[in-house]
C-alpha positions as CSV (number, residue, x, y, z in Angstrom):
1,X,0.7,4.4,-17.8
2,X,0.4,6.9,-14.7
3,X,1.1,7.7,-11.8
4,X,-0.7,5.1,-13.8
5,X,-1.4,1.4,-14.1
6,X,1.5,-0.8,-13.0
7,X,3.6,-2.0,-16.0
8,X,5.8,-5.1,-16.2
9,X,7.9,-6.6,-18.9
10,X,9.0,-10.2,-19.5
11,X,11.2,-11.9,-22.1
12,X,9.8,-15.3,-23.2
13,X,12.2,-18.2,-22.2
14,X,12.9,-21.1,-24.6
15,X,10.8,-23.6,-22.6
16,X,7.7,-21.4,-23.4
17,X,8.4,-21.1,-27.1
18,X,5.2,-21.3,-29.1
19,X,2.8,-21.2,-26.2
20,X,-0.3,-19.0,-26.4
21,X,0.1,-15.6,-24.9
22,X,-2.7,-16.0,-22.4
23,X,-1.3,-19.3,-21.1
24,X,2.2,-17.7,-20.8
25,X,0.9,-14.9,-18.7
26,X,-1.2,-17.2,-16.5
27,X,2.0,-19.2,-15.9
28,X,4.2,-16.2,-15.2
29,X,1.7,-14.7,-12.7
30,X,0.1,-17.8,-11.3
31,X,-1.5,-17.3,-7.9
32,X,-1.7,-13.6,-8.7
33,X,-4.0,-13.3,-11.8
34,X,-6.1,-15.8,-13.7
35,X,-5.9,-16.7,-17.4
36,X,-9.3,-15.1,-17.9
37,X,-7.9,-11.8,-16.4
38,X,-5.1,-11.8,-19.0
39,X,-7.6,-12.6,-21.8
40,X,-9.5,-9.4,-20.8
41,X,-6.3,-7.4,-20.8
42,X,-5.4,-8.7,-24.3
43,X,-8.9,-7.8,-25.6
44,X,-8.5,-4.3,-24.1
45,X,-5.1,-3.8,-25.9
46,X,-3.1,-3.8,-22.7
47,X,-0.6,-6.5,-23.7
48,X,2.2,-5.7,-26.2
49,X,4.5,-8.0,-28.2
50,X,7.7,-6.2,-29.1
51,X,6.0,-2.9,-28.8
52,X,2.8,-3.7,-30.7
53,X,-0.6,-4.4,-29.0
54,X,-1.6,-8.1,-29.2
55,X,-5.1,-8.4,-30.7
56,X,-5.7,-12.2,-30.4
57,X,-5.4,-14.2,-27.2
58,X,-4.6,-17.4,-29.1
59,X,-1.5,-16.0,-30.7
60,X,1.6,-18.2,-30.2
61,X,4.7,-16.4,-28.9
62,X,8.3,-17.3,-30.0
63,X,11.0,-17.4,-27.3
64,X,13.1,-14.2,-27.0
65,X,10.0,-12.0,-27.5
66,X,9.5,-9.0,-25.3
67,X,6.1,-8.8,-23.7
68,X,4.9,-5.7,-21.9
69,X,1.8,-5.9,-19.7
70,X,-0.3,-2.9,-18.5
71,X,-2.2,-4.2,-15.5
72,X,-5.6,-3.0,-14.6
73,X,-7.8,-3.5,-11.6
74,X,-10.9,-5.1,-12.9
75,X,-14.3,-4.2,-11.6
76,X,-16.8,-6.2,-9.7
77,X,-20.0,-6.9,-11.7
78,X,-22.3,-4.7,-9.6
79,X,-20.5,-1.4,-10.3
80,X,-23.2,1.0,-11.4
81,X,-23.4,4.3,-13.3
82,X,-23.8,7.3,-11.1
83,X,-24.9,10.8,-12.1
84,X,-21.8,12.5,-10.8
85,X,-21.0,15.8,-12.4
86,X,-17.8,15.8,-14.5
87,X,-15.7,18.9,-15.5
88,X,-15.5,18.0,-19.2
89,X,-12.8,19.8,-21.0
90,X,-13.3,18.1,-24.4
91,X,-15.6,15.5,-25.7
92,X,-16.5,13.9,-29.1
93,X,-17.9,10.6,-30.2
94,X,-14.5,8.9,-29.6
95,X,-12.8,10.3,-26.5
96,X,-13.5,12.5,-23.4
97,X,-11.0,14.7,-21.5
98,X,-11.9,15.5,-17.9
99,X,-10.5,17.7,-15.2
100,X,-10.6,15.2,-12.3
101,X,-11.2,16.9,-8.9
102,X,-9.3,16.4,-5.7
103,X,-10.7,13.5,-3.6
104,X,-12.2,11.5,-6.5
105,X,-10.9,7.9,-6.8
106,X,-10.5,6.7,-10.4
107,X,-11.3,3.0,-10.0
108,X,-13.8,1.4,-7.6
109,X,-11.9,-0.5,-4.9
110,X,-12.6,-1.7,-1.3
111,X,-13.7,1.4,0.6
112,X,-14.5,3.2,-2.6
113,X,-17.1,1.2,-4.5
114,X,-19.1,4.3,-5.5
115,X,-18.5,7.9,-6.3
116,X,-15.5,7.2,-8.5
117,X,-14.5,8.4,-11.9
118,X,-15.5,5.1,-13.4
119,X,-19.0,5.4,-11.9
120,X,-19.3,8.9,-13.3
121,X,-17.9,8.0,-16.7
122,X,-20.3,5.0,-17.1
123,X,-23.2,7.4,-16.6
124,X,-21.9,10.3,-18.7
125,X,-20.9,8.2,-21.7
126,X,-23.4,5.4,-21.3
127,X,-20.7,2.8,-21.0
128,X,-21.4,-0.7,-19.9
129,X,-19.8,-3.5,-18.0
130,X,-18.6,-6.6,-19.8
131,X,-17.7,-9.4,-17.5
132,X,-15.7,-7.8,-14.8
133,X,-14.3,-4.9,-16.7
134,X,-15.3,-1.5,-18.1
135,X,-15.2,-1.5,-21.9
136,X,-14.0,0.9,-23.1
137,X,-12.8,3.6,-20.7
138,X,-9.8,4.3,-18.5
139,X,-6.3,4.4,-20.1
140,X,-4.4,6.0,-17.2
141,X,-4.9,7.1,-13.7
142,X,-4.4,9.8,-11.1
143,X,-4.1,9.4,-7.4
144,X,-7.2,10.3,-5.3
145,X,-5.6,13.5,-4.1
146,X,-4.1,14.5,-7.4
147,X,-6.4,16.7,-9.6
148,X,-6.2,17.4,-13.2
149,X,-6.5,16.1,-16.8
150,X,-7.5,12.6,-17.7
151,X,-8.4,11.2,-21.1
152,X,-10.6,8.1,-21.6
153,X,-11.8,6.2,-24.7
154,X,-15.5,6.0,-25.5
155,X,-15.2,3.3,-28.1
156,X,-13.2,0.0,-28.2
157,X,-11.1,1.3,-31.1
158,X,-10.3,4.7,-29.5
159,X,-9.5,3.0,-26.2
160,X,-7.1,0.5,-27.8
161,X,-5.4,3.3,-29.8
162,X,-5.0,5.5,-26.7
163,X,-3.5,2.5,-24.8
164,X,-1.0,2.1,-27.6
165,X,-0.1,5.8,-27.6
166,X,0.5,5.7,-23.8
167,X,2.7,2.6,-24.2
168,X,4.7,4.3,-26.9
169,X,5.1,7.5,-24.9
170,X,3.3,9.5,-27.5
171,X,1.2,11.4,-24.9
172,X,2.9,14.4,-23.2
173,X,1.9,14.9,-19.6
174,X,3.1,17.8,-17.4
175,X,2.3,18.4,-13.8
176,X,2.6,21.3,-11.4
177,X,3.9,20.6,-8.0
178,X,4.5,22.5,-4.8
179,X,7.5,21.0,-3.0
180,X,10.0,21.5,-0.3
181,X,13.4,22.9,-1.4
182,X,14.4,23.7,-5.0
183,X,14.9,20.9,-7.5
184,X,16.2,23.4,-10.1
185,X,16.3,22.2,-13.7
186,X,17.2,18.5,-13.9
187,X,16.3,15.1,-15.2
188,X,15.9,12.3,-12.6
189,X,16.4,8.8,-14.0
190,X,16.3,6.8,-10.8
191,X,14.5,3.4,-11.3
192,X,11.4,2.7,-9.3
193,X,10.1,-0.5,-7.7
194,X,7.9,-1.6,-4.8
195,X,9.2,-0.6,-1.4
196,X,10.8,-3.7,0.2
197,X,9.1,-3.3,3.6
198,X,6.2,-0.8,3.2
199,X,4.2,-2.5,0.5
200,X,1.8,0.5,-0.1
201,X,4.8,2.6,-1.1
202,X,7.1,2.7,-4.1
203,X,10.8,3.5,-3.8
204,X,14.0,4.1,-5.8
205,X,15.5,0.7,-6.2
206,X,18.4,-0.6,-8.3
207,X,16.3,-3.5,-9.5
208,X,13.3,-1.3,-10.2
209,X,11.8,-0.2,-13.6
210,X,13.5,2.6,-15.5
211,X,11.9,6.0,-14.7
212,X,12.6,9.4,-16.1
213,X,11.1,12.7,-14.8
214,X,12.1,16.1,-16.0
215,X,11.8,18.9,-13.4
216,X,11.9,22.7,-13.9
217,X,11.5,25.1,-11.1
218,X,9.2,28.0,-12.0
219,X,9.6,30.0,-8.7
220,X,11.0,29.5,-5.3
221,X,10.8,31.3,-1.9
222,X,10.8,30.5,1.8
223,X,12.1,27.0,1.1
224,X,9.2,26.1,-1.1
225,X,9.1,25.8,-4.9
226,X,6.6,25.7,-7.7
227,X,7.8,23.1,-10.1
228,X,6.8,21.8,-13.5
229,X,7.3,18.0,-13.8
230,X,7.2,16.2,-17.1
231,X,6.7,12.5,-17.2
232,X,8.7,10.5,-19.7
233,X,7.7,7.2,-18.1
234,X,4.6,6.2,-16.1
235,X,5.7,4.4,-13.0
236,X,3.3,4.4,-10.0
237,X,3.8,7.5,-7.8
238,X,6.7,8.5,-10.0
239,X,6.8,12.2,-9.4
240,X,6.3,11.8,-5.7
241,X,9.0,9.2,-5.4
242,X,11.5,11.2,-7.5
243,X,10.9,14.4,-5.5
244,X,11.5,12.5,-2.3
245,X,14.6,10.9,-3.8
246,X,16.2,14.3,-4.6
247,X,15.4,15.8,-1.2
248,X,12.5,17.9,-2.4
249,X,9.4,16.1,-1.1
250,X,5.9,17.1,-2.4
251,X,4.0,19.3,0.0
252,X,1.1,17.6,1.7
253,X,2.2,14.1,0.7
254,X,1.4,11.7,3.5
255,X,3.4,8.8,2.1
256,X,6.6,10.5,0.8
257,X,6.4,14.1,2.1
258,X,7.8,16.0,5.1
259,X,5.6,15.8,8.2
260,X,7.1,18.9,9.7
261,X,6.4,21.1,6.6
262,X,3.0,19.5,6.2
263,X,2.1,20.4,9.8
264,X,3.6,23.9,9.5
265,X,1.3,24.8,6.7
266,X,-1.6,22.7,7.7
267,X,-1.7,20.8,4.3
268,X,-3.8,17.7,4.3
269,X,-3.4,16.5,0.7
270,X,-0.6,16.4,-1.9
271,X,0.0,19.6,-3.9
272,X,0.1,18.0,-7.4
273,X,-1.9,18.9,-10.5
274,X,-2.0,17.2,-13.9
275,X,-1.7,20.5,-15.6
276,X,-1.1,19.9,-19.3
277,X,-2.0,17.1,-21.7
278,X,-0.9,16.9,-25.3
279,X,-1.6,14.1,-27.8
280,X,-2.7,13.3,-31.4
281,X,-6.4,12.4,-31.5
282,X,-6.4,8.6,-31.9
283,X,-9.1,8.7,-34.7
284,X,-9.2,12.2,-36.2
285,X,-5.4,12.6,-36.0
286,X,-5.4,16.3,-35.2
287,X,-3.0,17.5,-32.4
288,X,-4.9,18.3,-29.2
289,X,-3.6,20.3,-26.3
290,X,-5.3,21.0,-23.0
291,X,-4.5,22.9,-19.8
292,X,-6.3,23.5,-16.5
293,X,-5.7,26.1,-13.8
294,X,-4.5,25.4,-10.3
295,X,-7.2,24.3,-7.9
296,X,-8.1,26.8,-5.2
297,X,-6.0,25.3,-2.4
298,X,-2.9,25.1,-4.5
299,X,-3.5,28.7,-5.8
300,X,-3.9,30.0,-2.3
301,X,-0.8,28.2,-1.0
302,X,1.2,29.4,-4.0
303,X,0.2,33.0,-3.3
304,X,0.9,32.8,0.5
305,X,4.3,31.2,0.0
306,X,5.6,32.4,-3.3
307,X,3.9,35.6,-4.2
308,X,3.1,37.4,-1.0
309,X,5.2,40.6,-0.6
């Protein structure tokens, strides 16, 4: 799921044949996550058996099965709704589409227990906590300094169906990026995994998860390009890592970017926008398509670097 939630896959070995799925996952990730954590993920529709969401935590799994897990950071029980204004692009009784601003964290975490998209969503949609998770709600994420389109489920059913759609790559996501150099028009298929030394970073690694990003340069000048990036997979920091990998780092990116270019233009946040979002409504089944304009800082930089005579 995104620049999203981390995803992992496992194939069930013979010695776990017939075990309950929640027990299998607790064994696979012991000392990392509890059995109760995986029961919550299963209830939220975040665990898949051979491509289909598992609905019952007691289901016995045969060996050789492919399990895909979409991890989520669960919330502490004292997370409260907050009356934070949201830029709502679309809303009905089932789903909400929002233009997330720069600087807003999606999930509460140490250092950001309030003022997040979750706090705002709980208030706007009158959502409640159940245990230590928000039900329903978030189905994908954006980094704090990435702005743009996000969709969330307002009911348990719409949330589960959206999760399944993201897992099946049935949601089209396109981003606009300002980067160093000129990526041209290409597909980058380099696998992505956790950086072996700097654990807060991801990196292109042979043993990483398959990742595909489609890049198309829209304009280029003075060594800077405006690029459309389409995600075909949802690895963490995927666009940023792939741009760095091909020698065209994202402007303003403190983790993967060029310090010299960032200092030259005085850029203090990554120049990345979740521009376009297309999917079939999970309940009503009509095709939906949304687009948002460049935020002011990206628009100003685009004019100064690419359009100024």
